[in-house]
LOMARLO-122909 format. One record per residue (C-alpha): residue number from 1; x, y, z. Coordinates in steps of 0.1 Angstrom, whole numbers, plus 5000, padded with zeros to 4 digits. Each point is the difference from the previous one (the first is absolute). Layout:
REM LOMARLO-122909
<num=NUM	xx=X	yy=Y	zz=Z>
...
REM end
This chain:
REM LOMARLO-122909
<num=1	xx=8486	yy=5220	zz=6149>
<num=2	xx=5003	yy=4970	zz=5027>
<num=3	xx=4990	yy=4967	zz=4980>
<num=4	xx=4968	yy=4986	zz=5016>
<num=5	xx=4998	yy=4967	zz=5023>
<num=6	xx=4988	yy=4971	zz=4980>
<num=7	xx=4962	yy=4987	zz=5006>
<num=8	xx=5009	yy=4967	zz=5014>
<num=9	xx=4968	yy=4982	zz=5009>
<num=10	xx=4996	yy=4962	zz=4999>
<num=11	xx=4975	yy=4987	zz=4975>
<num=12	xx=5001	yy=5027	zz=4977>
<num=13	xx=5008	yy=4998	zz=4960>
<num=14	xx=5037	yy=5019	zz=4992>
<num=15	xx=5016	yy=5007	zz=4967>
<num=16	xx=5038	yy=5000	zz=5013>
<num=17	xx=5028	yy=5011	zz=4977>
<num=18	xx=5037	yy=5002	zz=5006>
<num=19	xx=5028	yy=5010	zz=4979>
<num=20	xx=5040	yy=4995	zz=4999>
<num=21	xx=5019	yy=5030	zz=5013>
<num=22	xx=5008	yy=5025	zz=4975>
<num=23	xx=4976	yy=4979	zz=4976>
<num=24	xx=5029	yy=4973	zz=4999>
<num=25	xx=4991	yy=4962	zz=4992>
<num=26	xx=4989	yy=4980	zz=5029>
<num=27	xx=4997	yy=4969	zz=4978>
<num=28	xx=5029	yy=4992	zz=4981>
<num=29	xx=4993	yy=4967	zz=4987>
<num=30	xx=4972	yy=4971	zz=5005>
<num=31	xx=5018	yy=4985	zz=5029>
<num=32	xx=4995	yy=5036	zz=5021>
<num=33	xx=4961	yy=4998	zz=4988>
<num=34	xx=4996	yy=4965	zz=5010>
<num=35	xx=5019	yy=5009	zz=5034>
<num=36	xx=4975	yy=5028	zz=5005>
<num=37	xx=4970	yy=4977	zz=4993>
<num=38	xx=5009	yy=4971	zz=5023>
<num=39	xx=5006	yy=5022	zz=5028>
<num=40	xx=4968	yy=5019	zz=4994>
<num=41	xx=4982	yy=4967	zz=4999>
<num=42	xx=5010	yy=4988	zz=5031>
<num=43	xx=4992	yy=5035	zz=5019>
<num=44	xx=4965	yy=5001	zz=4984>
<num=45	xx=4990	yy=4965	zz=5014>
<num=46	xx=5017	yy=5009	zz=5033>
<num=47	xx=4983	yy=5033	zz=5006>
<num=48	xx=4966	yy=4989	zz=4981>
<num=49	xx=5004	yy=5029	zz=4975>
<num=50	xx=4980	yy=4997	zz=4970>
<num=51	xx=5019	yy=5012	zz=4968>
<num=52	xx=4977	yy=5004	zz=4969>
<num=53	xx=5020	yy=5013	zz=4975>
<num=54	xx=5040	yy=5008	zz=4997>
<num=55	xx=5025	yy=5010	zz=4972>
<num=56	xx=5037	yy=5000	zz=5002>
<num=57	xx=5014	yy=5028	zz=4977>
<num=58	xx=5042	yy=5002	zz=4997>
<num=59	xx=4997	yy=5033	zz=5024>
<num=60	xx=4968	yy=4996	zz=5019>
<num=61	xx=4973	yy=4978	zz=5012>
<num=62	xx=4962	yy=5001	zz=5005>
<num=63	xx=4978	yy=4979	zz=5021>
<num=64	xx=4964	yy=5001	zz=5010>
<num=65	xx=4996	yy=4988	zz=5036>
<num=66	xx=4976	yy=4995	zz=5028>
<num=67	xx=5016	yy=4993	zz=5033>
<num=68	xx=4989	yy=4980	zz=5026>
<num=69	xx=5009	yy=5001	zz=5039>
<num=70	xx=5036	yy=5012	zz=4989>
<num=71	xx=5004	yy=5035	zz=4990>
<num=72	xx=5011	yy=5011	zz=4968>
<num=73	xx=5031	yy=5017	zz=5011>
<num=74	xx=5011	yy=4966	zz=5017>
<num=75	xx=4992	yy=4982	zz=4968>
<num=76	xx=5020	yy=5022	zz=4979>
<num=77	xx=5029	yy=5007	zz=5020>
<num=78	xx=5007	yy=4961	zz=5003>
<num=79	xx=4994	yy=4997	zz=4962>
<num=80	xx=5022	yy=5033	zz=4990>
<num=81	xx=5028	yy=4995	zz=5028>
<num=82	xx=5003	yy=4963	zz=4995>
<num=83	xx=5005	yy=5003	zz=4963>
<num=84	xx=5021	yy=5029	zz=5001>
<num=85	xx=5023	yy=4981	zz=5022>
<num=86	xx=5001	yy=4972	zz=4976>
<num=87	xx=5004	yy=5019	zz=4972>
<num=88	xx=5028	yy=5019	zz=5013>
<num=89	xx=5018	yy=4965	zz=5009>
<num=90	xx=4995	yy=4987	zz=4967>
<num=91	xx=5011	yy=5029	zz=4980>
<num=92	xx=5029	yy=5013	zz=5025>
<num=93	xx=4985	yy=5033	zz=5004>
<num=94	xx=4992	yy=5019	zz=5031>
<num=95	xx=4977	yy=5030	zz=5009>
<num=96	xx=4966	yy=5006	zz=4996>
<num=97	xx=4981	yy=4984	zz=4971>
<num=98	xx=4965	yy=5014	zz=5001>
<num=99	xx=4991	yy=5038	zz=4995>
<num=100	xx=4988	yy=5011	zz=5035>
<num=101	xx=4967	yy=4986	zz=5012>
<num=102	xx=4977	yy=4981	zz=4979>
<num=103	xx=4965	yy=5015	zz=4991>
<num=104	xx=4971	yy=4987	zz=5010>
<num=105	xx=4963	yy=5013	zz=4987>
<num=106	xx=4971	yy=4985	zz=5019>
<num=107	xx=4972	yy=4992	zz=4977>
<num=108	xx=4964	yy=4999	zz=5001>
<num=109	xx=4992	yy=4962	zz=4991>
<num=110	xx=4966	yy=5001	zz=4979>
<num=111	xx=5010	yy=5026	zz=4971>
<num=112	xx=5038	yy=4991	zz=5000>
<num=113	xx=5007	yy=4961	zz=5008>
<num=114	xx=4997	yy=4989	zz=4965>
<num=115	xx=5014	yy=5033	zz=4983>
<num=116	xx=5031	yy=4997	zz=5019>
<num=117	xx=5006	yy=4964	zz=4995>
<num=118	xx=4998	yy=5009	zz=4962>
<num=119	xx=5020	yy=5030	zz=5002>
<num=120	xx=5029	yy=4983	zz=5020>
<num=121	xx=5002	yy=4971	zz=4979>
<num=122	xx=5001	yy=5019	zz=4967>
<num=123	xx=5031	yy=5018	zz=5016>
<num=124	xx=5026	yy=4978	zz=4981>
<num=125	xx=4983	yy=5007	zz=4967>
<num=126	xx=4999	yy=5039	zz=5005>
<num=127	xx=5034	yy=4999	zz=5008>
<num=128	xx=5007	yy=4979	zz=4970>
<num=129	xx=5013	yy=4969	zz=5017>
<num=130	xx=4980	yy=4979	zz=4979>
<num=131	xx=4986	yy=5010	zz=4963>
<num=132	xx=4962	yy=4990	zz=5002>
<num=133	xx=4976	yy=4983	zz=5024>
<num=134	xx=5007	yy=4965	zz=4986>
<num=135	xx=5036	yy=5006	zz=5014>
<num=136	xx=4987	yy=5012	zz=5033>
<num=137	xx=4977	yy=4970	zz=5004>
<num=138	xx=5031	yy=4979	zz=5005>
<num=139	xx=5023	yy=5024	zz=5014>
<num=140	xx=5012	yy=4989	zz=5035>
<num=141	xx=5007	yy=5033	zz=5017>
<num=142	xx=4964	yy=5012	zz=5007>
<num=143	xx=4968	yy=4983	zz=5016>
<num=144	xx=4982	yy=4999	zz=4967>
<num=145	xx=5015	yy=4969	zz=4988>
<num=146	xx=4990	yy=4982	zz=5032>
<num=147	xx=4964	yy=5009	zz=4998>
<num=148	xx=4995	yy=4991	zz=4965>
<num=149	xx=5017	yy=4963	zz=5012>
<num=150	xx=5026	yy=5006	zz=4971>
<num=151	xx=5032	yy=5000	zz=5026>
<num=152	xx=5003	yy=4984	zz=5035>
<num=153	xx=4993	yy=5022	zz=5029>
<num=154	xx=5033	yy=5013	zz=5012>
<num=155	xx=4982	yy=5014	zz=5033>
<num=156	xx=4992	yy=4964	zz=5012>
<num=157	xx=5027	yy=4993	zz=5025>
<num=158	xx=5022	yy=4972	zz=4990>
<num=159	xx=5001	yy=4984	zz=5035>
<num=160	xx=5008	yy=4963	zz=5006>
<num=161	xx=4988	yy=4988	zz=5036>
<num=162	xx=5024	yy=4977	zz=5020>
<num=163	xx=4969	yy=4982	zz=5016>
<num=164	xx=4962	yy=4998	zz=4994>
<num=165	xx=4973	yy=5013	zz=5024>
<num=166	xx=5003	yy=4984	zz=5032>
<num=167	xx=4974	yy=4969	zz=5002>
<num=168	xx=4989	yy=5008	zz=5037>
<num=169	xx=5000	yy=5039	zz=4993>
<num=170	xx=4990	yy=5011	zz=4965>
<num=171	xx=5004	yy=5039	zz=5013>
<num=172	xx=5036	yy=4996	zz=5004>
<num=173	xx=5018	yy=5004	zz=4967>
<num=174	xx=5033	yy=4987	zz=4990>
<num=175	xx=5030	yy=5020	zz=5002>
<num=176	xx=5026	yy=5008	zz=4988>
<num=177	xx=4996	yy=5005	zz=4965>
<num=178	xx=5025	yy=5005	zz=4972>
<num=179	xx=5001	yy=5036	zz=4980>
<num=180	xx=4996	yy=4996	zz=4962>
<num=181	xx=5036	yy=5014	zz=4995>
<num=182	xx=5013	yy=4972	zz=5024>
<num=183	xx=5019	yy=5027	zz=5026>
<num=184	xx=4987	yy=4989	zz=5027>
<num=185	xx=4968	yy=4989	zz=5025>
<num=186	xx=4974	yy=5020	zz=5010>
<num=187	xx=4976	yy=4985	zz=5027>
<num=188	xx=4976	yy=5029	zz=4995>
<num=189	xx=4990	yy=4991	zz=4965>
<num=190	xx=4967	yy=4983	zz=4997>
<num=191	xx=4999	yy=4968	zz=4981>
<num=192	xx=4976	yy=4990	zz=4976>
<num=193	xx=4982	yy=4968	zz=5013>
<num=194	xx=4972	yy=4979	zz=4998>
<num=195	xx=4968	yy=5005	zz=5022>
<num=196	xx=5000	yy=4971	zz=5024>
<num=197	xx=4963	yy=4991	zz=4999>
<num=198	xx=4994	yy=5005	zz=4960>
<num=199	xx=5035	yy=4994	zz=4986>
<num=200	xx=4998	yy=5031	zz=4977>
<num=201	xx=5031	yy=5020	zz=4999>
<num=202	xx=4995	yy=5035	zz=5014>
<num=203	xx=5009	yy=5027	zz=4977>
<num=204	xx=5024	yy=5027	zz=5005>
<num=205	xx=4985	yy=5037	zz=5004>
<num=206	xx=5016	yy=5011	zz=4967>
<num=207	xx=4979	yy=4972	zz=4980>
<num=208	xx=4971	yy=5011	zz=5018>
<num=209	xx=5003	yy=5036	zz=4989>
<num=210	xx=5005	yy=4991	zz=4965>
<num=211	xx=4967	yy=4982	zz=5004>
<num=212	xx=4985	yy=5029	zz=5012>
<num=213	xx=5010	yy=5021	zz=4971>
<num=214	xx=4986	yy=4976	zz=4977>
<num=215	xx=4967	yy=5001	zz=5016>
<num=216	xx=4995	yy=5034	zz=4988>
<num=217	xx=4996	yy=4987	zz=4965>
<num=218	xx=4982	yy=4966	zz=5002>
<num=219	xx=4988	yy=4970	zz=5016>
<num=220	xx=5025	yy=4975	zz=4981>
<num=221	xx=5040	yy=5004	zz=5000>
<num=222	xx=4998	yy=4996	zz=4961>
<num=223	xx=4974	yy=5029	zz=4996>
<num=224	xx=5014	yy=5024	zz=5027>
<num=225	xx=5036	yy=4998	zz=4984>
<num=226	xx=4987	yy=5008	zz=4967>
<num=227	xx=4978	yy=5028	zz=5012>
<num=228	xx=5030	yy=5012	zz=5020>
<num=229	xx=5026	yy=5004	zz=4971>
<num=230	xx=4973	yy=5019	zz=4977>
<num=231	xx=4997	yy=5026	zz=5033>
<num=232	xx=5041	yy=5001	zz=4997>
<num=233	xx=4996	yy=5004	zz=4964>
<num=234	xx=4975	yy=5025	zz=5002>
<num=235	xx=5026	yy=5019	zz=5021>
<num=236	xx=5029	yy=5000	zz=4980>
<num=237	xx=4994	yy=5031	zz=4981>
<num=238	xx=4989	yy=5021	zz=5034>
<num=239	xx=5039	yy=5013	zz=5004>
<num=240	xx=5017	yy=5009	zz=5035>
<num=241	xx=4966	yy=5010	zz=5016>
<num=242	xx=5011	yy=5025	zz=5028>
<num=243	xx=4966	yy=4997	zz=5015>
<num=244	xx=5008	yy=4967	zz=5014>
<num=245	xx=5033	yy=5011	zz=5016>
<num=246	xx=4985	yy=5017	zz=5032>
<num=247	xx=4988	yy=5034	zz=5009>
<num=248	xx=4966	yy=4995	zz=5018>
<num=249	xx=4972	yy=5019	zz=4981>
<num=250	xx=5024	yy=5021	zz=4977>
<num=251	xx=5013	yy=4971	zz=4982>
<num=252	xx=4968	yy=4980	zz=5003>
<num=253	xx=4984	yy=5024	zz=4979>
<num=254	xx=5023	yy=4998	zz=4972>
<num=255	xx=5031	yy=5017	zz=5016>
<num=256	xx=4990	yy=5036	zz=5000>
<num=257	xx=4979	yy=5024	zz=5022>
<num=258	xx=4973	yy=5005	zz=4971>
<num=259	xx=4986	yy=4967	zz=5010>
<num=260	xx=4992	yy=5012	zz=5032>
<num=261	xx=4976	yy=5026	zz=4988>
<num=262	xx=4964	yy=4996	zz=5012>
<num=263	xx=5012	yy=4977	zz=5031>
<num=264	xx=4991	yy=5013	zz=5033>
<num=265	xx=5026	yy=5018	zz=5019>
<num=266	xx=5006	yy=4972	zz=5026>
<num=267	xx=5005	yy=4978	zz=4970>
<num=268	xx=5024	yy=5021	zz=4985>
<num=269	xx=5023	yy=5008	zz=5032>
<num=270	xx=5003	yy=4962	zz=5002>
<num=271	xx=5028	yy=4994	zz=4979>
<num=272	xx=5032	yy=4981	zz=5010>
<num=273	xx=5027	yy=4989	zz=4977>
<num=274	xx=5005	yy=4968	zz=5023>
<num=275	xx=4963	yy=4989	zz=4990>
<num=276	xx=4983	yy=4988	zz=4967>
<num=277	xx=4962	yy=5004	zz=5006>
<num=278	xx=4970	yy=5018	zz=5009>
<num=279	xx=4997	yy=5030	zz=5027>
<num=280	xx=4980	yy=4976	zz=5023>
<num=281	xx=5029	yy=4975	zz=4995>
<num=282	xx=5024	yy=5026	zz=5008>
<num=283	xx=4986	yy=5008	zz=5031>
<num=284	xx=4995	yy=4963	zz=5013>
<num=285	xx=5037	yy=4994	zz=4993>
<num=286	xx=5013	yy=5027	zz=5018>
<num=287	xx=4978	yy=4995	zz=5028>
<num=288	xx=5011	yy=4964	zz=5000>
<num=289	xx=5039	yy=5011	zz=5000>
<num=290	xx=4993	yy=5022	zz=5029>
<num=291	xx=4985	yy=4971	zz=5021>
<num=292	xx=5031	yy=4979	zz=4991>
<num=293	xx=5024	yy=5029	zz=5011>
<num=294	xx=4981	yy=5001	zz=5032>
<num=295	xx=5006	yy=4963	zz=5007>
<num=296	xx=5038	yy=5005	zz=4990>
<num=297	xx=5006	yy=5023	zz=5025>
<num=298	xx=4985	yy=4976	zz=5026>
<num=299	xx=5030	yy=4977	zz=4993>
<num=300	xx=5025	yy=5029	zz=5007>
<num=301	xx=5020	yy=4992	zz=5031>
<num=302	xx=5027	yy=5023	zz=5015>
<num=303	xx=5032	yy=4997	zz=4985>
<num=304	xx=5015	yy=4991	zz=5033>
<num=305	xx=4978	yy=4973	zz=4999>
<num=306	xx=5007	yy=4987	zz=4963>
<num=307	xx=5040	yy=5002	zz=5010>
<num=308	xx=4995	yy=4976	zz=5028>
<num=309	xx=4979	yy=4977	zz=4981>
<num=310	xx=5027	yy=4997	zz=4971>
<num=311	xx=5027	yy=4996	zz=5020>
<num=312	xx=4982	yy=4974	zz=5022>
<num=313	xx=4992	yy=4981	zz=4965>
<num=314	xx=5035	yy=5001	zz=4990>
<num=315	xx=5015	yy=4993	zz=5033>
<num=316	xx=5021	yy=5031	zz=5005>
<num=317	xx=5000	yy=5025	zz=5025>
<num=318	xx=4981	yy=5030	zz=4995>
<num=319	xx=5031	yy=5022	zz=5007>
<num=320	xx=5020	yy=4984	zz=4972>
<num=321	xx=4972	yy=5014	zz=4974>
<num=322	xx=5014	yy=5033	zz=5008>
<num=323	xx=5036	yy=4993	zz=4999>
<num=324	xx=5023	yy=5009	zz=4973>
<num=325	xx=5006	yy=4962	zz=4991>
<num=326	xx=5002	yy=4986	zz=4969>
<num=327	xx=4988	yy=4964	zz=5006>
<num=328	xx=4974	yy=4986	zz=4974>
<num=329	xx=4974	yy=4992	zz=5031>
<num=330	xx=5001	yy=5037	zz=5008>
<num=331	xx=4998	yy=5013	zz=4966>
<num=332	xx=4969	yy=4977	zz=4996>
<num=333	xx=4982	yy=5013	zz=5033>
<num=334	xx=5002	yy=5036	zz=4986>
<num=335	xx=4988	yy=4990	zz=4968>
<num=336	xx=4969	yy=4981	zz=5015>
<num=337	xx=4995	yy=5029	zz=5024>
<num=338	xx=5000	yy=5027	zz=4973>
<num=339	xx=4978	yy=4979	zz=4976>
<num=340	xx=4974	yy=4991	zz=5025>
<num=341	xx=5000	yy=5036	zz=5015>
<num=342	xx=4998	yy=5020	zz=4968>
<num=343	xx=4982	yy=4975	zz=4973>
<num=344	xx=4977	yy=4982	zz=5023>
<num=345	xx=4993	yy=5028	zz=5029>
<num=346	xx=5001	yy=5030	zz=4982>
<num=347	xx=5030	yy=5016	zz=5023>
<num=348	xx=5022	yy=5031	zz=4983>
<num=349	xx=5034	yy=4989	zz=4989>
<num=350	xx=5012	yy=5029	zz=5024>
<num=351	xx=4985	yy=4983	zz=5031>
<num=352	xx=5013	yy=4968	zz=4992>
<num=353	xx=5037	yy=5016	zz=4994>
<num=354	xx=5001	yy=5015	zz=5033>
<num=355	xx=4986	yy=4969	zz=5016>
<num=356	xx=5028	yy=4978	zz=4983>
<num=357	xx=5027	yy=5027	zz=5003>
<num=358	xx=5006	yy=4999	zz=4962>
<num=359	xx=4999	yy=5027	zz=4974>
<num=360	xx=4973	yy=5005	zz=4972>
<num=361	xx=5019	yy=4981	zz=4971>
<num=362	xx=5008	yy=4968	zz=5024>
<num=363	xx=4962	yy=5001	zz=5008>
<num=364	xx=4991	yy=4996	zz=4962>
<num=365	xx=5028	yy=4972	zz=4997>
<num=366	xx=4984	yy=4981	zz=5029>
<num=367	xx=4964	yy=5004	zz=4985>
<num=368	xx=5012	yy=4983	zz=4968>
<num=369	xx=5019	yy=4976	zz=5018>
<num=370	xx=4969	yy=4989	zz=5021>
<num=371	xx=4979	yy=4998	zz=4971>
<num=372	xx=5023	yy=4973	zz=4985>
<num=373	xx=5001	yy=4981	zz=5033>
<num=374	xx=4960	yy=5002	zz=5003>
<num=375	xx=4995	yy=4990	zz=4964>
<num=376	xx=5023	yy=4973	zz=4996>
<num=377	xx=4993	yy=4985	zz=5032>
<num=378	xx=4964	yy=5009	zz=5008>
<num=379	xx=4995	yy=4968	zz=5021>
<num=380	xx=5027	yy=5007	zz=5023>
<num=381	xx=4988	yy=5039	zz=5009>
<num=382	xx=4961	yy=5001	zz=4996>
<num=383	xx=4995	yy=4992	zz=5036>
<num=384	xx=5024	yy=5024	zz=5013>
<num=385	xx=4978	yy=5029	zz=5009>
<num=386	xx=4965	yy=4982	zz=4999>
REM end
């Protein structure tokens, strides 16, 4: 059975999971984990994506995200592709790091937000990476310790402004900024700065997200943290909880069809493994997805025009794209064309292969290279087809 397309809509809550290929480790040591989180922190701020919960397990990770204007697919592609490149270089390996695609489950917020935060943050305890809740309170590789204030929040980008806000134009933020790992400058990353009127420091989105979580538990931070910890403690003995791992009404009712007895026929039919929520929520998400697909099709342009746009952008002749040249610039052109046409516009691989006059395996290679180009240099290519 062909796998279903992801439900990727801005503003919805999504439980995201990804595993290492053949269930191998994707984090070999603390340097790997720190590298992943540094990259993740910058991407969250740049794309205005909220992360309510996260946990890094040696061979997989869990995230609970709410996307902003940037689609989840873009956020995850930048995170996973960028991390895989860094991981392979550091450990002198090649090939795929992750097992197929990441899995994402759209979640209905009211009944599941807090349950999923608890479920994800208890993962290291279930995996026996820590011995008890007291150890989890200080464990650095899940968001639980940051909510409690026991550890510095690693999802706050450690950036350093080269300039302050302009005195004449406070809306012009300083750039460039240094990445936390010192590897370079990223002019797109927002800088935490002081409000020019009040002098109060603006907060990163991840700080605001933790505040949003604590508001569910109390009006003061001290009380909220104590109640949050008790809430997590109450979930220690609940086990794996498959009903929180997606499946529409089937999973939401406890993981079996027996739980659907007594429901209306139309509700029983609204079950989707990509969604965790009620029948009404399932229907809403699917409708929203259909509307997004219609908008996506509006961006679709003829392949001939796309080839010309990329050729002009890279300052090469259009005819060179079809040649057998092995010049790096020609390979880059084919990679960008394959990526944008298939991943962004929905063209079939066979169509693109015919247009570029290359075989199927070469199209796949071009897509992968195109992803890396766009993910590692997003500011360079974001205006290419807009």
